[in-house]
N, C-alpha and C positions, 0 to 999 in steps of 0.2 A: 503494500500500500503504499503512495507516495504522498509526502507531507501537504500539509495544505498551505495556499497562499493568502497573504494579506490581501484585504480590500485593493490597497494601493500599489498592488504588485500587477494589477490589470486584469485581476479578477472581477467580472462584474456582478456573478450571482453571489448572493450572499452565501456564509459559510452557513452550515449547518451545525447544531450539537444536539446530540440524542443523550437524555439523562436516563440511564437505564436502572431499573430497582424491580425487586421482588413484587410491589404491591401488598395488596390485603383488603378485605372486605370494609368499606367505610359504613354500610349500614346492616343490619341482620339480615334483609332480605338478600345480599350479596355474599352470605357466607357459605353457602352450598356451592355456588359456579364458583367461588375461590378456592375452596379445599378440593375439588373437583380438577381444577387444572393444575394446583400443587401436585397433587399425587399422581396427575397423569403423566407427569416429567418423568422420563426413565432415569434421570440422575437421582430424582428424589426416591423413586421406586423403581429400582433396576430390573424388571420384570417383561418378559415378552409382550407385546402390545394386547392378544388374546386375553392375557389374565390382568396385564396392568389395568386395560381400561376398565372392566367391570369392577375391579377391586377399587380402583379411584372412587368408583360411582358409591361403592357402599362406603368406604371412610368417608366420604363427603356427606351422606346422611346419618351415619352413626356418631360421627365428632361434631355434628350440628349442635345437637342440645347440649354440650359441652362447653362449646364455644360462644353460643348464644348467652349462656349465663353469664360469661365473662362481660361480653358484650353489654349485656343489661347492666354491669357492674360500672362500667366507665361510660355508658353513654354514644357507643360507637369510636370507631377509630380515626385519628386526625391527619393518619400518613399522606393519604393523596392531598387533602389539602395543603399540608404542609410542602410536599414535593413540588405542587405546582406553584406554590410562593417562591420556593426555592429558584426554579425555573425562572420566573419573573423577575427574580432579584439577579440572579445571572446574567440575565440578558440587559438588563440596565449596567450593570458594572463592565459589560462588553462594551457598550456604546460609548460609556465614558472614557474607555480606551481608545476609540474610533474604530471600533469592530462591529459590524453591522452582521447580527447573528440571528437565525432563527431556532430559538431552542426550542426542543420537544419532549414531554415526558413520554416514556415508554415503560409501562410495567411486564414482568412476565405473568403473572397470575391472575392478572385483574385489568379491567379499561381505567386509562387508555392503554391497549396493547401494543407490543413493540413493534410489530407489523405496520398497525394504526398510525406510530408514531413517523416511521419511514415513509408512509404513504403521504405524509401530510407535509414532508421536506419535499418530496419529490414533486407535488403539487404545487408547491412556494418557490420552485425553479432551482433547488439547491442543487449542485453538481457534488460537492464535495462534502463531508462532516468528521465530526469527531464524535467518538461515541465514549461518554465516560458513565462508568458503572457507578453507583452511588453508595459501593460496598467498599470501605477503605482497604480491606484487607481481602485477597484473593481466595476463594474456593470453587472448584468446578461446579458444585451444587449450588451456587449462587452468583458469582460475576460470572462464572464459566457460562452458566444456564444462560443467563443474560445476552452473553455474545454469541452462544450458539443461535439464539433466537434471531439476533439482529443478523447476524450472518445469512440466514436462510432468508429473511425478508429482502434483503437488500440483492440478493445475487442475482435477481432478473431486472434490477432497474438500473443498473449501471452506476450506482450513486457510489463514490470512493468515500472509504471511511477508514481513519485512523482509530485505533481503539486505546484507552487509557483502561487496564486491567485492574490497576489497584494503585494505592498512593498514601500507604499507610505509615509511611515517615516523612511526608512532605513537610518541611520544614515549617510551612506558614499552619498547617492541620496541628503538629505537635503543639507550638507556641500558642495555638486556639484553645488546645486542650489543659494546657499549664496553666494559661488565664483563669480559665471557668475552675478548675481544680482550686486553684488559691482564692479565688473568690468565695468559696464552700468552706475553706479550712476555718476559717475565724467562728463558724458556727458549730465547732465540735469542741469537746472539752478535753482535758487531760491530756494523755499521748495519743492522738487519733490514729487509725489504721486507715489505709485507702486499699476497697477492696475493688479490681476491676472486675466486671462482668461482662462474657461474649457470650453470644450463639452458639450454643455447642455442635457438633459434627458428629454424624455415625464413625465409628472407629474403621469399619470397612472402608471408607474414604479417606481417612488418616493414612490407612498403612498402603493405601494405594498410590503415596506419595504427596497427597495433596499440603500445598505450603501456607493454609491457613493460620494451623498452631502457632507455627515460628514468626510469620507476620503479627499475629497478634501481639505475640511476645516483646519482637521488634518495637512496634508501638509502643507498649509500657516502657521498654526498657530507656526508649527515646524521651518520653516524658518524665520519668523519674530522674534522667542524667540532670533537666533541666529544673525540676523541681527539687531537688537536693535531696538529700539523707532523712528519709522516713520510713516506717514499716509499711509495705504494702505486699498484695498478692493478687492469684488471679484465679477465678473459678469461671464455670460454664451454665447456661441455664436454657431453657426451651428445650429438653430433650422429649421426643416422641415416640410410642412403641416400645417394645419390649428388646429390642437390639441394643448391644453396647455402645456408649456414646463419651465423647470426650469429657475427660473430667479433672479436677471434681469438680462437684454439680455446688450450686452457690450455699445451697442447703447444709452440705458437707463441710465446707469452708468456714460456714459461720460458726459451726459446733465447733470445730478446730481453734477457733480464733477466742470463743468465750472461754474453752477448757484452758487456753494461755493468758487468759486475763485481761483482753480486749472488751473494754465497754463503750467506746466511743469509736465509729465506724462511718466512711463514706463511702459509698458505692458509686462506681462511675460505668455507665454501659458505653464500654469503648467499641463496641462493634456496630453502633446505631447512631445514624444520623439523623433521626427523626424519632417523636414520641409516637408510640403505635402500642399494640396489646401486649406487648411482650413487655413493655417497659411501665405503662399506666396501670396495667392490672398485674402482670408476674411478679414485677420489682416493688412498686408502688403499695399493693395490696397483699400478697403472699408472701413475698420475701421480706417485706418491712415487718408483717406481724410476726413470720417466724423468728428474725433478729431481735424484738422485742420480747418474745416469749423465752427464747433461749438466755438473756440477761444482759443484750446489748441495750446501756441507757441513751445513747444519742445514736440517731442512724438519721443520716443525710444521704437523701439521694441526688446526685450532682444530674442536671437537667443533659438531655442530648442536644446538641450542637442546633438543629432545629434553623433558623433563620440568623444566625450568629453571624455576623459580617467578616469573621474570622475563616469560616467554613466557604461563604460564598467568594472571598478573597482566594482561598487556597483553590478553589476551583477554577477560577480566572486564572490565575498562575498557571492549572497544568494546562489549559487550553494553550495560553500562548505560549507556554512551552513547547507546544505541538506544531505552532506555525513557523515557518521557516525565519 
């Protein structure tokens, strides 16, 4: 894939930017379709299509009631609204740098789908685009699946696409997290502990050489290098099903920390760029409750970056770095 040219280099067509993400159900009515698309993905459920498709349909029906209860507690997921606002903000900061860009959001498992985002770019006359996955750390089950869907969508369009598959140690990204975490530390008492939480991954994917766990650790190491010496650890959340997942789980790590005498804790959702079900329900309700039950006296959940100017600036820098 060839690098893109800046508009002043003689390219009349605007630059396209594809923001690729998993997506999610925004309302209760969207839960079943989202779950069906999720478990229809062969990277998520590695079975032949004659088995995977009907099983995905069954899972979407059986898990619906569990997920519905969670949505009832938080009033729906803001993920899509936040992502659309992120796209709008990114377009704005690019224009401030003189870059005319058509920024489109493409979700893997819910509308607007990735193929629809590609079609919109083509309809707007875009010839060249940059695809940025909104997963800081790369896994073939997340960023990899999004990029695979994007490549399938552009195959017949003639659209030239440069991909940015991960950006987990980009200096602006790290500096943004350092600032946000520093802002939360005054709320903690005594000798606080920072617990980084990342979405877990089935061990079958990890054993296949997936770089995700290593990249999560590299992100944390870069943050802690700037934060300075203080206790921290990493745990994983959001496992689904009976197979073995990457650990330790957040629940296991909370219990270990309490046994070691930790009573003040900041939980940082290091692999998420926006609030959604796994932060608003799993962390804020379930894991917070578990921490308090175990004996954590001060529990602060550091917010996801959402529309933080530092995150938008990181994405702008990434895009400019992929222009000549």
